[in-house]
SEVO-336089 format. One record per residue (C-alpha): residue in three letters; chain; x negated, y negated, z negated. Coordinates in nm, 2 decimals, m for minus. Each point is the difference from the previous one (the first is absolute). Example, Ala and Ser with C-alpha at 12.3 -4.5 7.8 and 13.67 -1.06 7.14 Angstrom:
2
ALA; A; m1.23; 0.45; m0.78
SER; A; m0.14; m0.34; 0.07
//
This chain:
114
GLN; A; m0.20; m27.02; m24.15
VAL; A; m0.19; 0.29; 0.10
GLN; A; 0.15; 0.35; 0.09
LEU; A; m0.15; 0.30; 0.09
VAL; A; 0.22; 0.31; 0.08
GLU; A; m0.19; 0.34; 0.02
SER; A; 0.18; 0.30; 0.16
GLY; A; m0.10; 0.33; 0.16
GLY; A; m0.09; 0.20; m0.29
GLY; A; 0.12; 0.36; m0.05
LEU; A; m0.09; 0.35; m0.06
VAL; A; m0.24; 0.14; 0.22
GLN; A; m0.23; 0.36; m0.03
PRO; A; m0.35; m0.02; m0.05
GLY; A; m0.18; m0.09; 0.36
GLY; A; 0.31; m0.18; 0.10
SER; A; 0.02; m0.37; 0.09
LEU; A; 0.23; m0.33; m0.08
ARG; A; m0.01; m0.32; 0.12
LEU; A; 0.06; m0.29; m0.24
SER; A; 0.14; m0.34; 0.10
CYS; A; 0.02; m0.33; m0.19
ALA; A; 0.21; m0.26; 0.11
ALA; A; m0.10; m0.34; m0.12
SER; A; 0.19; m0.33; m0.04
GLY; A; m0.04; m0.33; m0.17
PHE; A; m0.34; m0.08; 0.08
ALA; A; m0.25; m0.06; 0.29
PHE; A; m0.07; 0.36; 0.07
SER; A; m0.26; m0.04; 0.30
THR; A; m0.24; m0.22; m0.23
SER; A; 0.02; 0.26; m0.29
PRO; A; m0.20; 0.31; m0.08
MET; A; 0.22; 0.32; m0.11
THR; A; m0.04; 0.28; m0.21
TRP; A; 0.15; 0.35; m0.08
VAL; A; m0.07; 0.11; m0.35
ARG; A; 0.18; 0.32; m0.15
GLN; A; 0.06; 0.11; m0.37
PRO; A; 0.00; 0.42; m0.06
PRO; A; 0.22; 0.13; m0.25
GLY; A; m0.13; m0.11; m0.36
LYS; A; m0.28; m0.18; 0.16
GLU; A; m0.10; m0.37; 0.04
LEU; A; 0.04; m0.19; 0.33
GLU; A; m0.30; 0.05; 0.24
TRP; A; m0.10; m0.17; 0.31
VAL; A; 0.03; 0.21; 0.31
SER; A; m0.05; m0.24; 0.31
SER; A; m0.02; m0.35; 0.11
ILE; A; 0.00; m0.18; 0.32
GLY; A; m0.12; m0.38; 0.04
ARG; A; 0.16; m0.25; 0.25
GLY; A; m0.25; 0.07; 0.26
GLY; A; 0.12; 0.39; m0.03
SER; A; m0.33; 0.10; m0.16
THR; A; 0.07; 0.29; m0.21
THR; A; m0.15; 0.19; m0.33
SER; A; 0.14; 0.31; m0.16
ARG; A; m0.06; 0.22; m0.33
ASP; A; m0.25; 0.26; 0.07
SER; A; 0.26; 0.27; m0.08
VAL; A; 0.19; m0.12; 0.30
LYS; A; m0.24; m0.09; 0.23
GLY; A; 0.06; 0.22; 0.35
ARG; A; 0.34; 0.09; m0.12
PHE; A; 0.20; m0.36; m0.06
SER; A; 0.00; m0.29; 0.24
ILE; A; 0.13; m0.35; m0.06
SER; A; 0.12; m0.23; 0.27
ARG; A; 0.20; m0.30; 0.04
ASP; A; 0.26; m0.14; 0.24
ASN; A; 0.02; m0.36; m0.02
ALA; A; 0.27; m0.05; 0.24
LYS; A; 0.22; 0.23; m0.25
ASN; A; m0.14; m0.15; m0.31
THR; A; m0.06; 0.36; m0.06
VAL; A; m0.31; 0.22; m0.15
TYR; A; m0.02; 0.38; 0.01
LEU; A; m0.18; 0.30; m0.15
GLN; A; m0.04; 0.28; 0.20
MET; A; m0.10; 0.30; m0.23
ASN; A; m0.10; 0.29; 0.15
SER; A; m0.13; 0.37; m0.13
LEU; A; 0.20; m0.09; m0.33
LYS; A; m0.12; 0.15; m0.30
PRO; A; 0.18; 0.09; m0.36
GLU; A; m0.19; m0.26; m0.16
ASP; A; 0.10; m0.27; 0.22
THR; A; 0.33; 0.02; m0.15
ALA; A; 0.11; m0.34; m0.14
VAL; A; 0.22; m0.29; 0.06
TYR; A; m0.14; m0.23; 0.26
TYR; A; 0.02; m0.35; m0.04
CYS; A; m0.09; m0.28; 0.27
VAL; A; m0.15; m0.32; m0.15
LYS; A; m0.07; m0.36; 0.12
GLY; A; m0.33; m0.07; m0.01
TRP; A; m0.32; 0.19; m0.14
ASP; A; 0.14; 0.08; m0.35
PHE; A; 0.27; 0.21; m0.13
ALA; A; 0.28; m0.29; m0.01
PRO; A; 0.22; m0.10; 0.14
ARG; A; 0.13; 0.33; 0.11
GLY; A; 0.30; 0.16; 0.11
GLN; A; 0.24; 0.27; m0.17
GLY; A; m0.18; 0.27; 0.14
THR; A; 0.05; 0.34; 0.19
GLN; A; m0.04; 0.34; m0.15
VAL; A; m0.23; 0.26; 0.18
THR; A; m0.01; 0.33; m0.13
VAL; A; m0.24; 0.26; 0.15
SER; A; 0.11; 0.37; m0.08
SER; A; 0.05; 0.33; 0.14
//
């Protein structure tokens, strides 16, 4: 079955960087679009960024120029490089198989605070 395991979250100061990873298994990763979504505290899930099987990317306006999604099909892994982090980026981050909000992994907590 589909398995998605996120890692790389943590506590970082505003302006800092983190790189999230998502190890995928149980499906044909190289042919699947992949997405990162997040859930800020007390709020609903929101889409962050997606990458197509051909490598095309798209991101929400609030993270453009700061976040970058990428994939390594040889490692069945999708990444989210997050730079210039802001307190409003604080959330649990999930990777998703496909373009929607599910199926997704267990998430990794990102906290941006001084």
